[in-house]
All heavy atoms as an XYZ file, in Angstrom:
768
protein
N      63.633     72.831    131.617
C      64.585     73.913    131.468
C      65.492     73.605    130.275
O      66.080     72.535    130.210
C      65.406     74.021    132.757
C      66.422     75.086    132.711
S      67.363     75.391    134.245
C      66.542     74.506    135.500
N      65.598     74.519    129.305
C      66.427     74.258    128.129
C      67.907     74.231    128.479
O      68.351     74.927    129.376
C      66.100     75.419    127.195
C      65.582     76.489    128.086
C      64.947     75.810    129.256
N      68.651     73.405    127.758
C      70.098     73.315    127.947
C      70.791     74.332    127.048
O      70.265     74.704    126.006
C      70.588     71.915    127.596
O      70.011     70.977    128.463
N      71.983     74.765    127.433
C      72.724     75.743    126.627
C      73.067     75.194    125.240
O      73.451     74.041    125.102
C      73.988     75.989    127.439
C      73.636     75.586    128.823
C      72.647     74.479    128.688
N      72.897     76.047    124.224
C      73.209     75.671    122.847
C      74.318     76.534    122.273
O      74.689     76.379    121.128
C      71.971     75.846    121.953
C      70.802     74.992    122.352
C      69.615     75.273    121.470
N      69.290     76.697    121.534
C      68.521     77.327    120.674
N      67.990     76.693    119.669
N      68.273     78.616    120.801
N      74.833     77.468    123.063
C      75.826     78.417    122.562
C      77.187     78.147    123.195
O      77.292     77.989    124.412
C      75.391     79.867    122.847
C      74.035     80.148    122.197
C      76.449     80.850    122.352
C      73.444     81.484    122.579
N      78.206     78.101    122.347
C      79.579     77.929    122.814
C      80.358     79.216    122.566
O      80.221     79.852    121.515
C      80.259     76.783    122.072
C      79.642     75.401    122.236
C      80.384     74.389    121.363
C      79.647     74.967    123.680
N      81.175     79.585    123.544
C      82.110     80.700    123.415
C      83.439     80.077    123.031
O      83.923     79.162    123.707
C      82.213     81.444    124.747
C      83.257     82.519    124.755
C      82.979     83.772    124.243
C      84.523     82.276    125.271
C      83.945     84.771    124.251
C      85.487     83.258    125.280
C      85.197     84.518    124.767
N      84.043     80.549    121.953
C      85.272     79.963    121.419
C      86.373     81.014    121.426
O      86.163     82.151    121.006
C      85.060     79.467    119.969
C      86.297     78.760    119.452
C      83.840     78.569    119.868
N      87.549     80.624    121.902
C      88.711     81.516    121.860
C      89.945     80.693    121.529
O      89.927     79.471    121.558
C      88.889     82.244    123.197
O      89.122     81.317    124.228
N      91.019     81.405    121.203
C      92.294     80.743    120.930
C      92.478     80.292    119.496
O      93.483     79.648    119.186
N      91.556     80.616    118.612
C      91.681     80.173    117.224
C      92.563     81.134    116.426
O      92.911     82.224    116.887
C      90.304     80.001    116.565
C      89.416     81.210    116.638
C      89.447     82.180    115.653
C      88.523     81.361    117.690
C      88.629     83.285    115.720
C      87.694     82.463    117.769
C      87.743     83.433    116.774
N      92.907     80.726    115.230
C      93.753     81.516    114.336
C      93.128     82.893    114.114
O      91.982     82.996    113.702
C      93.887     80.774    112.997
C      94.853     81.434    112.055
O      95.127     82.626    112.139
N      95.381     80.646    111.135
N      93.865     83.966    114.369
C      93.320     85.313    114.196
C      92.879     85.631    112.767
O      92.079     86.534    112.551
C      94.461     86.235    114.614
C      95.396     85.385    115.388
C      95.214     83.986    114.910
N      93.375     84.884    111.789
C      92.964     85.127    110.406
C      91.732     84.310    110.009
O      91.254     84.443    108.883
C      94.115     84.825    109.417
O      94.443     83.437    109.489
C      95.339     85.674    109.736
N      91.239     83.488    110.913
C      90.059     82.662    110.620
C      88.830     83.515    110.383
O      88.638     84.550    111.024
C      89.770     81.692    111.767
O      90.769     80.731    111.876
N      88.008     83.068    109.485
C      86.720     83.692    109.194
C      85.627     82.841    109.825
O      85.847     81.679    110.172
C      86.490     83.784    107.676
C      87.598     84.477    106.925
C      87.595     85.957    107.221
C      88.646     86.658    106.385
N      89.368     87.653    107.083
N      84.446     83.409    109.950
C      83.317     82.680    110.537
C      83.052     81.383    109.775
O      82.762     80.348    110.379
C      82.072     83.559    110.566
N      83.173     81.410    108.464
C      82.909     80.194    107.677
C      83.926     79.091    107.985
O      83.617     77.909    107.916
C      82.847     80.511    106.191
C      84.163     80.911    105.580
C      84.038     81.174    104.068
N      85.258     81.751    103.586
C      85.483     83.045    103.451
N      84.542     83.905    103.751
N      86.638     83.484    103.006
N      85.174     79.497    108.344
C      86.196     78.510    108.701
C      85.818     77.796    109.997
O      85.931     76.571    110.103
C      87.561     79.179    108.865
C      88.022     79.908    107.614
O      87.715     79.440    106.502
O      88.682     80.955    107.758
N      85.384     78.576    110.985
C      84.969     77.973    112.253
C      83.698     77.152    112.073
O      83.575     76.064    112.632
C      84.739     79.046    113.307
C      85.979     79.674    113.923
C      85.580     80.724    114.945
C      86.854     78.623    114.575
N      82.758     77.680    111.298
C      81.499     76.962    111.071
C      81.792     75.586    110.481
O      81.170     74.591    110.869
C      80.583     77.759    110.161
N      82.742     75.508    109.577
C      83.117     74.231    108.967
C      83.533     73.208    110.024
O      83.159     72.036    109.952
C      84.240     74.449    107.951
C      84.750     73.180    107.346
C      84.048     72.546    106.329
C      85.933     72.596    107.791
C      84.503     71.359    105.770
C      86.406     71.418    107.240
C      85.684     70.800    106.230
O      86.136     69.620    105.692
N      84.297     73.643    111.017
C      84.759     72.740    112.074
C      83.616     72.301    112.993
O      83.578     71.164    113.453
C      85.852     73.405    112.909
C      87.123     73.706    112.166
C      87.838     72.455    111.650
O      87.710     71.380    112.274
O      88.513     72.568    110.618
N      82.678     73.211    113.262
C      81.634     72.933    114.242
C      80.402     72.259    113.655
O      79.718     71.509    114.344
C      81.235     74.219    114.972
C      82.241     74.620    116.005
C      83.333     75.401    115.662
C      82.112     74.201    117.319
C      84.280     75.753    116.612
C      83.049     74.549    118.269
C      84.134     75.328    117.918
N      80.094     72.507    112.389
C      78.882     71.927    111.825
C      78.993     70.421    111.635
O      77.994     69.761    111.350
C      78.489     72.632    110.529
C      79.462     72.475    109.403
C      79.168     73.405    108.231
O      78.194     74.178    108.296
O      79.927     73.359    107.256
N      80.169     69.864    111.865
C      80.332     68.404    111.844
C      79.538     67.752    112.971
O      79.240     66.569    112.918
C      81.815     68.041    111.997
C      82.688     68.532    110.870
C      84.155     68.295    111.173
C      85.036     68.920    110.114
N      86.467     68.804    110.429
N      79.209     68.537    113.995
C      78.517     68.012    115.171
C      77.015     68.268    115.143
O      76.287     67.769    115.993
C      79.148     68.596    116.438
C      80.599     68.218    116.507
C      81.581     69.082    116.033
C      80.990     66.972    116.966
C      82.912     68.725    116.041
C      82.322     66.599    116.973
C      83.286     67.483    116.509
O      84.599     67.109    116.506
N      76.551     69.051    114.184
C      75.128     69.310    114.050
C      74.867     70.653    113.399
O      75.780     71.477    113.258
N      73.621     70.885    113.000
C      73.267     72.139    112.330
C      73.481     73.358    113.234
O      73.154     73.327    114.420
C      71.784     71.973    112.006
C      71.494     70.517    112.137
C      72.492     69.966    113.101
N      74.021     74.411    112.637
C      74.273     75.654    113.361
C      73.175     76.668    113.074
O      72.636     76.716    111.967
C      75.610     76.264    112.947
C      76.868     75.424    113.113
C      78.086     76.222    112.657
C      77.033     74.950    114.530
N      72.896     77.490    114.066
C      72.026     78.643    113.865
C      72.883     79.828    113.456
O      72.536     80.591    112.566
C      71.225     78.963    115.144
C      70.233     77.836    115.400
C      70.530     80.310    115.030
C      69.462     77.977    116.698
N      74.030     79.979    114.109
C      74.924     81.092    113.776
C      76.344     80.781    114.202
O      76.586     79.951    115.082
C      74.467     82.391    114.417
C      74.563     82.396    115.925
C      74.000     83.677    116.533
N      74.012     83.573    117.978
C      74.775     84.294    118.768
N      75.593     85.195    118.273
N      74.728     84.143    120.077
N      77.256     81.489    113.573
C      78.674     81.462    113.921
C      79.162     82.894    113.750
O      79.274     83.385    112.628
C      79.427     80.507    113.007
S      81.208     80.508    113.300
N      79.392     83.575    114.859
C      79.765     84.990    114.831
C      81.144     85.218    115.430
O      81.433     84.724    116.517
C      78.768     85.836    115.630
C      77.386     85.852    115.018
O      77.279     85.743    113.790
O      76.412     85.974    115.782
N      81.949     85.982    114.722
C      83.225     86.470    115.240
C      83.085     87.982    115.331
O      83.149     88.676    114.309
C      84.414     86.093    114.337
C      84.518     84.585    114.167
C      85.710     86.664    114.915
C      85.599     84.141    113.185
N      82.845     88.528    116.525
C      82.694     89.980    116.654
C      83.971     90.714    116.251
O      85.080     90.220    116.470
C      82.401     90.189    118.135
C      81.887     88.868    118.618
C      82.609     87.843    117.793
N      83.776     91.885    115.665
C      84.925     92.720    115.307
C      85.616     93.180    116.583
O      84.955     93.435    117.598
C      84.454     93.929    114.504
N      86.950     93.272    116.575
C      87.650     93.736    117.778
C      87.263     95.172    118.109
O      87.013     95.983    117.219
C      89.127     93.632    117.415
C      89.171     93.483    115.948
C      87.843     92.974    115.490
N      87.191     95.469    119.390
C      86.832     96.826    119.827
C      87.939     97.825    119.540
O      87.694     98.989    119.332
C      86.512     96.832    121.318
C      85.251     96.119    121.629
C      84.950     96.220    123.086
N      83.730     95.503    123.366
C      82.890     95.845    124.298
N      83.153     96.872    125.078
N      81.805     95.147    124.494
N      89.155     97.357    119.573
C      90.308     98.224    119.330
C      91.072     97.662    118.141
O      91.174     96.458    117.977
C      91.215     98.276    120.555
C      90.486     98.598    121.820
N      90.004     99.847    122.093
C      90.121     97.828    122.855
C      89.396     99.839    123.268
N      89.452     98.619    123.751
N      91.613     98.510    117.334
C      92.395     98.068    116.186
C      93.805     97.711    116.615
O      94.775     98.281    116.148
C      92.415     99.152    115.095
C      91.067     99.312    114.453
O      90.291     98.369    114.415
N      90.773    100.492    113.945
N      93.887     96.768    117.525
C      95.182     96.346    118.045
C      95.582     95.020    117.404
O      94.766     94.107    117.301
C      95.090     96.170    119.567
O      96.238     95.513    120.047
N      96.828     94.900    116.987
C      97.275     93.623    116.424
C      97.296     92.509    117.477
O      97.339     91.339    117.142
C      98.675     93.931    115.898
C      99.117     95.144    116.638
C      97.882     95.908    116.992
N      97.257     92.884    118.761
C      97.289     91.892    119.838
C      95.892     91.505    120.315
O      95.770     90.758    121.286
C      98.092     92.427    121.019
C      99.537     92.683    120.639
O     100.078     92.020    119.767
N     100.155     93.663    121.266
N      94.848     92.006    119.670
C      93.483     91.683    120.088
C      93.245     90.185    119.929
O      93.612     89.581    118.918
C      92.480     92.466    119.256
N      92.660     89.585    120.943
C      92.378     88.157    120.924
C      90.993     87.919    120.334
O      89.997     88.394    120.880
C      92.429     87.579    122.357
O      93.709     87.869    122.913
C      92.200     86.094    122.347
N      90.923     87.200    119.215
C      89.615     86.956    118.621
C      88.809     85.943    119.436
O      89.367     85.087    120.128
C      89.948     86.395    117.237
C      91.283     85.761    117.397
C      91.999     86.579    118.449
N      87.506     86.075    119.340
C      86.611     85.113    119.990
C      85.377     84.972    119.111
O      85.142     85.773    118.193
C      86.253     85.554    121.407
C      85.504     86.860    121.480
C      84.117     86.890    121.500
C      86.186     88.070    121.524
C      83.428     88.090    121.556
C      85.517     89.274    121.593
C      84.127     89.277    121.611
O      83.448     90.463    121.661
N      84.612     83.924    119.375
C      83.433     83.659    118.556
C      82.331     83.054    119.409
O      82.580     82.516    120.499
C      83.794     82.700    117.422
N      81.123     83.155    118.885
C      79.969     82.484    119.469
C      79.423     81.529    118.417
O      79.166     81.925    117.278
C      78.880     83.483    119.858
C      79.301     84.396    120.964
C      79.716     85.687    120.694
C      79.293     83.967    122.284
C      80.105     86.544    121.709
C      79.696     84.807    123.304
C      80.103     86.098    123.019
N      79.268     80.283    118.798
C      78.713     79.256    117.920
C      77.402     78.800    118.552
O      77.392     78.341    119.699
C      79.651     78.030    117.804
C      81.086     78.431    117.482
C      79.084     77.010    116.835
C      81.314     78.919    116.095
N      76.311     78.927    117.809
C      75.011     78.491    118.332
C      74.493     77.326    117.507
O      74.386     77.405    116.288
C      73.996     79.637    118.300
C      72.661     79.230    118.903
C      71.676     80.372    119.005
O      71.968     81.481    118.516
O      70.602     80.157    119.591
N      74.187     76.252    118.208
C      73.647     75.047    117.586
C      72.129     75.030    117.684
O      71.550     75.644    118.578
C      74.191     73.795    118.300
C      75.614     73.486    117.976
C      76.641     74.058    118.698
C      75.942     72.619    116.952
C      77.970     73.781    118.416
C      77.254     72.331    116.645
C      78.275     72.912    117.388
N      71.493     74.295    116.788
C      70.047     74.122    116.869
C      69.675     73.243    118.058
O      68.627     73.427    118.660
C      69.496     73.494    115.585
C      69.497     74.438    114.415
C      68.903     73.809    113.170
O      68.407     72.694    113.183
N      68.971     74.540    112.070
N      70.542     72.301    118.390
C      70.250     71.337    119.451
C      71.364     71.368    120.496
O      72.545     71.332    120.155
C      70.132     69.934    118.840
C      69.607     68.903    119.805
O      70.218     68.723    120.879
O      68.599     68.257    119.486
N      70.988     71.414    121.751
C      71.980     71.475    122.835
C      72.848     70.221    122.892
O      74.002     70.290    123.321
C      71.286     71.699    124.173
O      70.409     70.640    124.459
N      72.330     69.087    122.452
C      73.148     67.856    122.459
C      74.316     67.983    121.484
O      75.410     67.480    121.751
C      72.285     66.639    122.125
C      71.283     66.321    123.242
C      70.322     65.276    122.811
N      69.487     65.872    121.747
C      68.412     65.311    121.245
N      68.031     64.133    121.660
N      67.717     65.912    120.305
N      74.084     68.657    120.359
C      75.164     68.873    119.395
C      76.221     69.817    119.969
O      77.416     69.607    119.778
C      74.615     69.441    118.085
C      73.669     68.477    117.388
O      73.806     67.252    117.583
O      72.782     68.943    116.656
N      75.773     70.846    120.686
C      76.708     71.767    121.342
C      77.549     71.005    122.365
O      78.756     71.214    122.474
C      75.955     72.908    122.010
N      76.914     70.115    123.104
C      77.621     69.314    124.095
C      78.655     68.405    123.430
O      79.792     68.291    123.895
C      76.602     68.491    124.896
C      77.235     67.806    126.081
O      77.841     68.508    126.923
O      77.129     66.563    126.177
N      78.264     67.767    122.335
C      79.203     66.907    121.602
C      80.402     67.709    121.095
O      81.548     67.284    121.236
C      78.510     66.237    120.412
C      77.509     65.179    120.828
O      77.533     64.743    121.997
O      76.687     64.791    119.972
N      80.132     68.872    120.511
C      81.220     69.714    119.990
C      82.145     70.147    121.126
O      83.368     70.146    120.977
C      80.644     70.929    119.268
N      81.553     70.523    122.256
C      82.359     70.938    123.403
C      83.322     69.825    123.812
O      84.523     70.054    123.979
C      81.462     71.317    124.577
C      82.263     71.654    125.811
C      82.781     72.929    125.985
C      82.534     70.694    126.779
C      83.546     73.244    127.098
C      83.294     70.997    127.890
C      83.796     72.268    128.042
O      84.555     72.564    129.136
N      82.803     68.623    123.977
C      83.649     67.519    124.447
C      84.683     67.071    123.414
O      85.749     66.586    123.781
C      82.775     66.346    124.886
C      82.100     66.614    126.193
N      80.827     67.114    126.280
C      82.543     66.501    127.458
C      80.503     67.278    127.540
N      81.531     66.927    128.286
N      84.385     67.244    122.143
C      85.324     66.824    121.105
C      86.370     67.887    120.766
O      87.495     67.547    120.406
C      84.560     66.453    119.829
C      83.767     65.173    119.956
C      84.648     63.947    120.126
O      85.713     63.867    119.486
O      84.264     63.056    120.903
N      86.010     69.165    120.869
C      86.905     70.214    120.380
C      87.590     71.036    121.465
O      88.584     71.710    121.169
C      86.143     71.160    119.444
C      85.698     70.552    118.113
C      84.856     71.546    117.328
C      86.906     70.125    117.298
N      87.097     71.011    122.689
C      87.727     71.818    123.738
C      89.175     71.395    123.928
O      89.492     70.225    124.058
C      86.969     71.692    125.062
C      87.624     72.453    126.177
N      87.744     73.823    126.158
C      88.233     72.027    127.311
C      88.381     74.212    127.253
N      88.692     73.136    127.957
N      90.047     72.379    123.899
C      91.485     72.177    124.105
C      92.137     71.349    122.991
O      93.165     70.735    123.195
C      91.744     71.544    125.475
C      93.086     71.949    126.040
O      93.590     73.032    125.689
O      93.652     71.168    126.825
N      91.522     71.353    121.809
C      92.084     70.657    120.653
C      92.691     71.671    119.694
O      92.380     72.847    119.727
C      90.990     69.873    119.898
C      90.320     68.803    120.700
C      91.217     67.566    120.795
N      90.696     66.604    121.736
C      89.989     65.542    121.406
N      89.703     65.298    120.157
N      89.563     64.717    122.340
N      93.537     71.172    118.814
C      94.163     72.040    117.817
C      93.279     72.109    116.567
O      92.852     71.089    116.044
C      95.537     71.533    117.437
C      96.542     71.737    118.543
C      97.969     71.619    118.015
N      98.902     71.955    119.064
C      99.285     73.199    119.342
N      98.829     74.197    118.648
N     100.128     73.430    120.325
N      93.034     73.342    116.138
C      92.307     73.604    114.900
C      93.146     74.604    114.113
O      93.458     75.688    114.620
C      90.893     74.171    115.177
C      90.214     74.588    113.889
C      90.041     73.157    115.940
N      93.540     74.220    112.934
C      94.360     75.086    112.085
C      95.653     75.496    112.793
O      96.120     76.623    112.671
C      93.549     76.316    111.655
C      94.183     77.071    110.497
O      94.963     76.461    109.740
O      93.909     78.275    110.364
N      96.203     74.581    113.596
C      97.465     74.841    114.275
C      97.355     75.603    115.582
O      98.348     75.869    116.235
N      96.150     75.968    115.990
C      95.928     76.731    117.226
C      95.079     75.904    118.185
O      94.116     75.258    117.782
C      95.194     78.052    116.931
C      96.051     79.071    116.239
C      96.346     78.967    114.886
C      96.580     80.150    116.942
C      97.136     79.909    114.248
C      97.366     81.097    116.310
C      97.641     80.965    114.969
O      98.431     81.901    114.345
N      95.435     75.950    119.456
C      94.664     75.225    120.477
C      93.476     76.100    120.883
O      93.649     77.188    121.428
C      95.521     74.916    121.694
C      94.818     74.008    122.694
C      95.726     73.571    123.812
N      96.925     72.877    123.361
C      96.972     71.575    123.031
N      95.892     70.859    123.062
N      98.114     71.031    122.669
N      92.271     75.593    120.606
C      91.079     76.385    120.910
C      90.529     76.031    122.286
O      90.710     74.926    122.786
C      89.984     76.233    119.839
C      89.469     74.792    119.753
C      90.477     76.722    118.483
C      88.237     74.652    118.878
N      89.879     76.991    122.867
C      89.239     76.822    124.169
C      87.752     77.086    123.991
O      87.359     78.040    123.308
C      89.831     77.815    125.166
O      89.146     77.731    126.393
N      86.930     76.253    124.592
C      85.483     76.404    124.505
C      84.892     76.572    125.892
O      85.358     75.960    126.860
C      84.839     75.172    123.854
C      85.336     74.765    122.475
C      84.611     73.519    122.005
C      85.146     75.877    121.492
N      83.878     77.396    125.971
C      83.105     77.550    127.196
C      81.635     77.501    126.809
O      81.258     77.964    125.727
C      83.397     78.877    127.877
C      84.813     79.007    128.369
C      85.061     80.371    128.980
O      84.159     81.045    129.444
N      86.310     80.796    128.977
N      80.833     76.957    127.689
C      79.395     76.930    127.451
C      78.827     78.260    127.896
O      79.091     78.717    129.016
C      78.733     75.767    128.214
C      77.224     75.806    128.045
C      79.298     74.438    127.754
N      78.076     78.897    127.020
C      77.436     80.170    127.361
C      76.067     79.854    127.936
O      75.204     79.311    127.256
C      77.293     81.061    126.138
C      76.700     82.416    126.464
C      76.631     83.275    125.222
C      76.036     84.623    125.516
N      74.687     84.587    126.039
N      75.881     80.175    129.196
C      74.614     79.897    129.865
C      73.700     81.099    129.706
O      74.076     82.222    130.068
C      74.835     79.582    131.358
C      75.738     78.354    131.487
C      73.515     79.373    132.068
C      76.142     78.025    132.883
N      72.507     80.887    129.111
C      71.579     82.010    128.932
C      71.224     82.660    130.265
O      71.136     81.997    131.297
C      70.346     81.368    128.300
C      70.842     80.090    127.710
C      71.988     79.647    128.585
N      71.012     83.968    130.229
C      70.722     84.726    131.440
C      69.517     84.177    132.183
O      69.511     84.114    133.405
C      70.506     86.205    131.106
C      70.235     87.040    132.329
C      71.265     87.362    133.192
C      68.958     87.466    132.630
C      71.036     88.111    134.324
C      68.708     88.223    133.757
C      69.749     88.549    134.610
N      68.474     83.736    131.458
C      67.278     83.228    132.140
C      67.578     81.951    132.925
O      66.919     81.671    133.908
C      66.124     83.018    131.163
C      66.445     82.040    130.060
O      67.596     81.677    129.855
N      65.435     81.637    129.326
N      68.588     81.181    132.523
C      68.975     80.016    133.316
C      69.750     80.426    134.553
O      69.588     79.845    135.622
C      69.827     79.058    132.487
C      69.103     78.265    131.411
C      70.109     77.350    130.699
C      67.966     77.447    131.972
N      70.596     81.446    134.420
C      71.358     81.935    135.572
C      70.412     82.461    136.644
O      70.572     82.173    137.822
C      72.358     83.025    135.147
C      73.417     82.427    134.217
C      73.019     83.675    136.356
C      74.304     83.463    133.563
N      69.398     83.209    136.234
C      68.483     83.792    137.211
C      67.688     82.735    137.961
O      67.205     82.981    139.064
C      67.552     84.790    136.527
O      66.750     84.140    135.569
N      67.553     81.542    137.397
C      66.839     80.458    138.095
C      67.568     80.010    139.344
O      66.967     79.483    140.271
C      66.677     79.246    137.170
S      65.548     79.497    135.811
N      68.898     80.199    139.362
C      69.705     79.705    140.469
C      70.050     80.779    141.507
O      70.737     80.504    142.466
C      71.000     79.078    139.943
C      70.730     77.885    139.083
C      70.845     77.978    137.708
C      70.320     76.692    139.632
C      70.590     76.881    136.892
C      70.058     75.601    138.842
C      70.195     75.685    137.466
N      69.600     81.978    141.294
C      69.866     83.044    142.257
C      68.975     82.882    143.471
O      67.812     82.535    143.373
C      69.628     84.405    141.630
C      70.659     84.734    140.589
C      70.616     86.171    140.256
N      71.688     86.436    139.299
C      71.702     87.450    138.496
N      70.735     88.328    138.512
N      72.699     87.624    137.671
N      69.543     83.180    144.600
C      68.750     83.129    145.834
C      68.249     84.518    146.152
O      68.941     85.514    145.907
C      69.590     82.573    147.002
O      70.755     83.370    147.131
C      69.971     81.131    146.757
N      67.051     84.624    146.709
C      66.508     85.952    147.023
C      67.252     86.664    148.125
O      67.976     86.155    148.898
C      65.079     85.682    147.442
C      64.944     84.219    147.613
C      66.171     83.565    147.051
């Protein structure tokens, strides 16, 4: 069963660009993508979030343990492991 390679990131500087976050995360291994979705509403209070996908789940794990609840660019970031849907369905009971 494959391990999760995607991290959900929140709490970072609202002016950060994907390349800024990628710079922080690629220290732990090669990335497949770093996406910051556009806010659904044009609200100045919208909380930005991102998805960081690593090529290797071990690198995602290392980044999680090193960066979760740490300060990046003056903001304390929060990380969550994104579990693929096919892994979730493995644990459902009939």
